C-alpha positions as CSV (number, residue, x, y, z in Angstrom):
1,M,164.7,61.1,61.3
2,S,164.1,61.5,64.9
3,F,165.9,63.2,67.9
4,T,169.0,62.8,68.5
5,P,171.6,64.6,71.2
6,H,173.6,66.2,68.9
7,K,176.0,68.2,71.8
8,S,175.6,69.1,75.6
9,D,176.6,72.3,77.2
10,D,179.0,70.7,79.6
11,G,179.9,68.2,77.2
12,A,178.2,65.6,79.7
13,V,176.6,61.9,78.3
14,L,173.0,61.7,78.9
15,P,171.8,59.2,81.7
16,H,169.5,56.6,80.6
17,E,167.0,55.6,83.2
18,Y,164.0,52.8,83.0
19,L,160.6,54.0,83.6
20,P,157.4,51.7,83.2
21,A,155.6,52.4,79.8
22,A,152.6,51.5,77.9
23,A,152.5,49.1,75.4
24,G,153.6,49.3,71.9
25,G,156.6,49.8,69.8
26,Y,159.2,52.7,70.1
27,K,162.1,54.6,68.2
28,A,165.2,56.0,70.0
29,G,165.0,59.5,69.6
30,Q,161.3,59.7,70.1
31,L,160.1,62.4,72.2
32,L,157.8,61.0,75.3
33,N,155.3,62.6,77.3
34,T,153.1,60.5,80.9
35,S,150.0,59.3,81.2
36,G,148.7,57.3,83.5
37,G,151.8,57.1,84.8
38,R,153.3,56.0,82.1
39,V,155.8,57.2,79.3
40,A,153.5,57.4,75.9
41,P,154.3,58.5,72.4
42,I,153.1,62.5,72.7
43,G,149.9,61.9,70.4
44,A,149.3,65.0,69.5
45,A,151.5,68.4,67.7
46,F,153.6,68.9,71.0
47,T,154.1,73.0,72.1
48,T,155.7,72.7,75.7
49,V,159.1,71.0,76.3
50,P,158.1,67.0,76.8
51,P,159.7,65.5,79.3
52,Y,161.4,62.0,78.0
53,L,163.7,60.8,74.8
54,C,163.6,57.3,74.1
55,M,166.7,55.5,74.2
56,A,166.2,53.1,72.0
57,D,164.0,50.7,69.7
58,A,162.2,48.6,71.6
59,E,158.7,46.4,71.7
60,V,157.2,46.7,75.3
61,A,154.0,44.2,75.0
62,E,152.8,44.8,78.4
63,A,151.5,48.2,79.9
64,G,154.1,48.9,82.8
65,G,157.4,47.4,81.0
66,L,160.5,49.2,81.0
67,L,161.4,51.4,78.7
68,P,165.5,53.3,78.6
69,V,164.8,57.0,78.2
70,T,166.5,60.2,79.3
71,R,164.9,63.3,80.4
72,V,165.3,65.9,77.9
73,S,167.4,69.2,79.0
74,R,167.8,72.7,78.3
75,G,171.8,72.0,77.9
76,V,171.5,70.0,74.9
77,I,171.1,70.8,71.4
78,Y,169.5,67.8,69.5
79,E,169.3,67.1,65.5
80,T,166.1,66.2,63.4
81,A,164.2,66.9,60.5
82,L,161.6,69.3,59.4
83,S,158.3,67.0,58.3
84,A,157.3,70.1,56.5
85,A,158.3,73.4,55.1
86,A,158.8,75.6,57.7
87,A,160.1,79.7,57.4
88,G,160.8,79.8,60.8
89,A,163.5,77.7,60.6
90,G,166.1,79.4,60.7
91,P,168.5,80.8,63.9
92,G,166.4,81.5,66.7
93,G,162.8,80.3,64.9
94,R,160.4,78.6,67.0
95,L,158.9,75.2,66.2
96,Q,156.6,72.3,67.5
97,V,157.6,68.9,67.7
98,T,155.3,66.6,65.3
99,A,152.1,64.0,67.1
100,G,154.4,60.7,67.6
101,G,157.7,63.2,68.6
102,L,160.0,62.0,66.1
103,E,160.1,65.6,63.8
104,A,159.9,69.2,64.2
105,S,157.6,70.8,62.3
106,T,155.7,74.6,62.0
107,G,154.1,76.8,64.6
108,A,155.3,78.1,67.8
109,G,156.5,76.0,70.2
110,A,159.9,75.0,73.1
111,F,161.9,73.3,70.6
112,E,164.2,76.9,69.7
113,V,166.4,76.7,66.4
114,V,170.1,77.0,66.9
115,S,170.9,76.0,63.1
116,S,169.2,74.3,60.3
117,D,170.3,72.7,56.9
118,G,167.2,74.4,54.8
119,T,163.6,75.5,55.6
120,E,161.9,72.6,53.4
121,A,160.8,69.0,54.4
122,G,163.1,66.7,55.4
123,S,166.1,69.6,56.4
124,A,168.2,69.1,59.6
125,V,167.6,71.4,62.4
126,R,169.2,71.3,65.2
127,G,168.0,73.8,68.7
128,R,167.3,73.0,72.3
129,F,163.9,73.2,74.2
130,V,163.3,76.3,76.1
């Protein structure tokens, strides 16, 4: 699974922008950081708010190729899956983003849970970045 915009506070659709990216493969819904002036996959568990969300499955052949992204917004609830069992996956709990930026995991992070389908690995969890 990946991070999917579930709903926005004001009903607006998230705008896309095209930014230079590091060479490599990307998945729609993958959270991204910046490195060397380019967006790039998150390399390690992330405890702060990631700046960008990839909006397409894409292969960037050369560094600097453009990738469609949207900025991560505090006014949007995102849905993803738990990478492992997480007792803190209930409303108000805080989770981290896993390395690679595709799922949430245990540990204090910036992804605040608003609802979940369970606390076991693979459960859907919805939240916002705070």
